[in-house]
MARGU-424926 format. One line per field, with one value per residue: x, y, z of N, C-alpha, C in turn; chain; residue number from 0. Coordinates in steps of 0.001 Angstrom, whole numbers. Layout:
N
n_east = [X;...];
n_north = [Y;...];
n_up = [Z;...];
ca_east = [X;...];
ca_north = [Y;...];
ca_up = [Z;...];
c_east = [X;...];
c_north = [Y;...];
c_up = [Z;...];
cadena = [A;...];
num = [NUM;...];
! end
This chain:
150
n_east = [842;503;555;1823;4429;5212;6355;8828;9833;10157;12161;14218;14648;15540;17876;20104;20152;20262;17897;15561;13295;9983;8877;6295;5651;7497;6710;4163;3662;1334;-1273;-584;1843;2787;4781;7158;9139;10937;12656;11684;8989;8111;7129;4171;2398;3376;3009;310;-1396;-716;-1527;-4294;-5016;-4424;-6082;-8529;-8507;-9606;-8444;-8045;-7618;-5276;-3506;-3656;-3404;-1631;1662;4067;6710;9571;11690;14979;17935;21227;23008;23102;22611;20915;18824;17828;16770;14729;13129;12284;10868;8852;7563;6579;4822;3003;1874;723;-1123;-2573;-2021;-1794;-331;2492;6026;8667;12059;14235;17335;18515;19014;17228;14255;13605;13580;11038;9419;9846;9487;8022;6950;5611;3972;1501;1537;-259;-1094;-2821;-4606;-6698;-6417;-3863;-1730;368;-457;187;-345;-504;-528;-2636;-5585;-8413;-12036;-13240;-10934;-9991;-12004;-11577;-8993;-9444;-11130;-9342;-7556;-9132;-10033;-10470];
n_north = [-1179;2226;4285;3007;3129;5729;6668;5343;6502;9138;8757;7756;9906;11755;10664;11190;13930;15376;15950;16787;15388;15678;13566;12605;13117;11494;8960;8502;9414;10292;11576;13456;15905;19135;21090;23485;26203;27436;29558;31370;32047;34261;36659;38564;37917;35437;33847;33934;32026;29642;30188;30500;27897;26386;27610;26745;24012;21542;21126;18442;17171;18436;17508;14675;13945;15451;16558;18997;19922;21461;23299;24510;26555;26060;25322;23747;25943;27561;25742;25641;28219;28080;26053;27419;29595;28158;26876;29143;30170;28031;28181;30806;30651;28378;25907;22379;20443;18284;18790;18334;18940;19954;20342;19654;19369;17763;17604;20194;20527;19706;21898;23583;26670;27730;28650;26973;23782;21269;17918;15044;11810;9604;6972;5516;5844;5079;6938;9874;13157;16406;19696;23088;26008;28907;26901;26249;26297;23745;22185;22369;20958;18379;17882;17953;15746;13628;13949;13368;10815;7409];
n_up = [0;-775;1220;3274;2510;2879;5469;5279;2958;3793;5703;4092;2309;4117;5088;3467;3469;5788;7104;9699;12008;13387;15938;15674;12985;11645;12415;11401;8779;7133;4901;3183;2140;2953;1328;1954;1019;3254;3471;1680;2046;3444;2387;2067;-94;-881;1363;1979;499;1832;4455;3970;3138;5476;7350;6418;6767;9013;12416;13181;10727;9902;11908;11767;9063;7570;6907;7415;5343;5732;3918;3865;3800;4995;8114;11378;13128;11599;11305;13939;14150;12215;13368;15712;14577;13197;15358;16659;14668;14565;17161;17163;15031;15598;14437;14006;12761;12398;11710;9317;8854;6274;4858;2547;-1062;-2510;-2239;-2850;-5591;-6316;-5974;-8099;-9421;-7419;-4035;-2365;-2168;-2361;-1759;-2324;-1206;-2818;-2111;-3248;-6053;-6256;-6483;-6527;-6075;-7096;-5989;-6660;-4649;-4475;-3694;-5705;-5291;-6112;-6360;-3744;-2407;-3464;-2495;294;508;-57;2077;4319;3952;4950];
ca_east = [0;1305;753;2790;5762;5498;7374;10122;10287;10642;13441;15209;14952;16269;19167;21177;20018;20346;16571;15209;11894;9228;8652;4965;5702;8279;6067;2863;3666;223;-1820;-86;2945;2775;6191;7339;10477;10816;13463;11049;7543;7740;6456;2732;1773;3837;2538;-1152;-2031;-484;-2444;-5670;-5198;-4421;-7298;-9681;-8417;-9850;-7252;-7862;-7042;-3880;-2728;-3662;-3238;-737;2973;4772;8107;10149;12976;15747;19359;22063;23365;22370;22144;19752;17750;17229;15960;13523;12293;11685;9857;7723;6827;5843;3701;2015;1152;-69;-2215;-3299;-1786;-1504;436;3919;6906;9949;12959;15158;18256;19099;18471;16349;12842;13457;13272;9591;8751;10116;9694;7050;7411;4898;3260;837;1596;-1233;-955;-4180;-4587;-7676;-5889;-2456;-938;709;-941;780;-1232;51;-1425;-3845;-6504;-9761;-13088;-13346;-9663;-9932;-12893;-10902;-7890;-10013;-11603;-8180;-6972;-9974;-10444;-9912];
ca_north = [0;3437;5014;2287;3499;7129;6872;4900;7508;10261;8380;7646;11256;12466;10048;11839;15375;16041;16374;16518;15017;15589;12129;12306;13093;10353;7687;8282;9671;11139;11425;14527;16763;20532;21415;24924;26777;28296;30758;32253;32240;35331;37818;38368;37240;34046;33112;33957;30765;28658;30558;30206;26449;25888;28119;25983;22606;21285;20752;16985;16834;18871;16669;13263;13633;16356;16834;20096;19672;22799;23326;25688;26483;26327;24253;23568;27225;27946;24801;26064;29411;27601;25377;28435;30310;27254;26720;30391;30197;27035;28709;31980;30301;27205;24751;21172;19464;18170;19263;17729;19972;19387;21326;19090;19883;16810;17962;21558;20419;19538;23202;24302;28094;28143;28614;25928;22794;20242;16584;14157;10389;9139;5513;4946;5805;4685;7990;11081;14317;17671;20852;24397;26850;28582;25913;26735;25613;22328;21527;22247;19855;17127;17743;17611;14365;12726;14084;12802;9434;6442];
ca_up = [0;-944;2463;4083;2056;3155;6494;4762;1998;4586;6310;3027;1839;5159;5383;2739;3375;7085;7548;11086;12084;14620;16098;15156;11522;11182;12716;10779;7346;6734;3554;2336;2587;2568;1157;2019;982;4426;3254;694;2220;4359;1806;2263;-1238;-913;2533;2073;109;2890;5538;3554;3183;6849;8006;5933;7170;10437;13189;13141;9426;9955;12811;11403;7647;6863;7481;6768;5013;5706;3227;4245;3521;6152;9026;12630;13661;10787;11645;15211;13849;11514;14364;16572;13783;12953;16614;16859;13725;15019;18326;16785;14127;16071;13580;14772;11989;12687;10633;8991;8344;5299;4285;1329;-2320;-3178;-2296;-3381;-7021;-6480;-5966;-9343;-9133;-6394;-2653;-1634;-2975;-1577;-2356;-1693;-1487;-3086;-2042;-4181;-7414;-6143;-7127;-5792;-6820;-6670;-6131;-6343;-3874;-3735;-4244;-6032;-4544;-6469;-6012;-2293;-2028;-3811;-1553;1587;401;63;3403;5384;3669;5906];
c_east = [888;1567;1718;4216;6167;6509;8760;10685;10820;12016;14536;15613;15807;17677;20315;21143;20119;18997;16374;13716;11286;8925;7286;4998;6412;7533;4789;2810;2583;-266;-1317;1050;2702;4234;6338;8813;10484;11628;12742;9596;7155;7331;4958;2068;2166;3216;1013;-1812;-1853;-1432;-3880;-5951;-5326;-5599;-8505;-9668;-8701;-8568;-6996;-7244;-5574;-3039;-2586;-3248;-2163;570;3592;6219;8736;11538;13697;17204;20139;22255;22507;21842;20891;18569;17054;16356;14651;12583;11576;10596;8628;6895;6008;4639;2605;1194;216;-1299;-3008;-3123;-1389;-644;1898;4735;8164;10803;13992;16024;18897;18412;17362;14906;12607;13091;11773;8858;8856;10363;8767;7661;6709;4176;2663;923;641;-1027;-2355;-4172;-5533;-7109;-4419;-1541;-577;283;-348;-196;-462;-987;-1521;-4715;-7846;-10777;-13181;-12073;-9538;-10807;-12252;-9744;-8416;-10522;-10461;-7629;-7812;-10387;-9771;-9192];
c_north = [1243;4143;4306;2641;4904;7311;6437;5919;8735;9951;8315;9026;11990;11936;10764;13343;16092;16512;15995;16283;15393;14099;11738;12190;11855;9044;7456;8562;10600;10823;12509;15277;18166;20965;22927;25279;27828;29573;31780;32607;33475;36640;37532;37593;35771;33227;33019;32653;29658;28930;30200;28705;25969;26415;27253;24528;22453;20806;19249;16532;17246;17881;15237;12981;14437;16526;17990;19671;21041;22730;24615;25483;26771;25119;24230;24876;27682;27036;25224;27305;28988;26908;26386;29208;29438;27087;27970;30501;29211;27571;29846;31590;29072;25986;23559;20173;19451;18625;18419;18853;19337;20487;20832;19599;19012;17249;19344;21539;20258;20868;23936;25763;28603;28089;27544;25013;21774;18937;15684;12728;9810;7617;4905;4823;5369;5685;9077;12245;15589;18800;22109;25174;28207;27554;26573;25917;24125;21574;21368;21088;18500;16846;17303;16177;13367;12778;13433;11354;8479;5324];
c_up = [0;377;3388;3719;2479;4285;6030;3778;2726;5161;5260;2520;2854;5357;4691;2782;4708;7601;9005;11135;13414;14744;15558;13644;11027;11384;11926;9280;6886;5332;2622;2982;2073;2524;1068;1906;2086;4290;2377;1000;3017;3698;1915;1149;-1299;205;2611;1614;1146;4052;5196;3616;4623;7664;7644;6387;8655;11132;13122;11822;9398;10741;12313;9969;6940;7635;6709;6540;4788;5097;3590;3854;4789;7037;10274;13212;12910;11101;12938;15017;13188;12497;15253;15827;13558;14220;16920;15941;14135;16186;17927;15972;14558;15188;14436;14016;12400;11486;10533;8425;7432;4705;2997;74;-2926;-3328;-2889;-4875;-7274;-6570;-7290;-9015;-8032;-5003;-1828;-2615;-2022;-2352;-1599;-2160;-1584;-3180;-3069;-5589;-7446;-6850;-6125;-6664;-6234;-6957;-5765;-5554;-4544;-4465;-4543;-5232;-4828;-6117;-4507;-1827;-2325;-2845;-193;1605;572;1486;4499;5114;4649;5214];
cadena = [A;A;A;A;A;A;A;A;A;A;A;A;A;A;A;A;A;A;A;A;A;A;A;A;A;A;A;A;A;A;A;A;A;A;A;A;A;A;A;A;A;A;A;A;A;A;A;A;A;A;A;A;A;A;A;A;A;A;A;A;A;A;A;A;A;A;A;A;A;A;A;A;A;A;A;A;A;A;A;A;A;A;A;A;A;A;A;A;A;A;A;A;A;A;A;A;A;A;A;A;A;A;A;A;A;A;A;A;A;A;A;A;A;A;A;A;A;A;A;A;A;A;A;A;A;A;A;A;A;A;A;A;A;A;A;A;A;A;A;A;A;A;A;A;A;A;A;A;A;A];
num = [0;1;2;3;4;5;6;7;8;9;10;11;12;13;14;15;16;17;18;19;20;21;22;23;24;25;26;27;28;29;30;31;32;33;34;35;36;37;38;39;40;41;42;43;44;45;46;47;48;49;50;51;52;53;54;55;56;57;58;59;60;61;62;63;64;65;66;67;68;69;70;71;72;73;74;75;76;77;78;79;80;81;82;83;84;85;86;87;88;89;90;91;92;93;94;95;96;97;98;99;100;101;102;103;104;105;106;107;108;109;110;111;112;113;114;115;116;117;118;119;120;121;122;123;124;125;126;127;128;129;130;131;132;133;134;135;136;137;138;139;140;141;142;143;144;145;146;147;148;149];
! end
């Protein structure tokens, strides 16, 4: 089953890139990854689609089905800054999803020229679907359906 491979894929991707995990994210995988170029999302126009998505998702969906993958450049000092910023954003906005931090180049290629992307693991169709943010009404409904399916 595809979802059974997700935690292993996270571990494999991290092994060569110095990624750090929250224990919750590493153990469950989730149904989707919200990939964020953390070095680039702090302009209002870049961050608004992420905020809109997370405002629309129920806390239970965030916590149980979604993992944030925070891409950043730099070493341990930079990682600690990213962790502190993420923890602050989680508290301020009430987000419940765990995060994985990755300083390697591998996942950054998935973003192409964007600052964020939502990857969903669709078990029914045995596929991974990539969605650029912001999501339209119909696309949001399809995304939510995948995230809450059992």
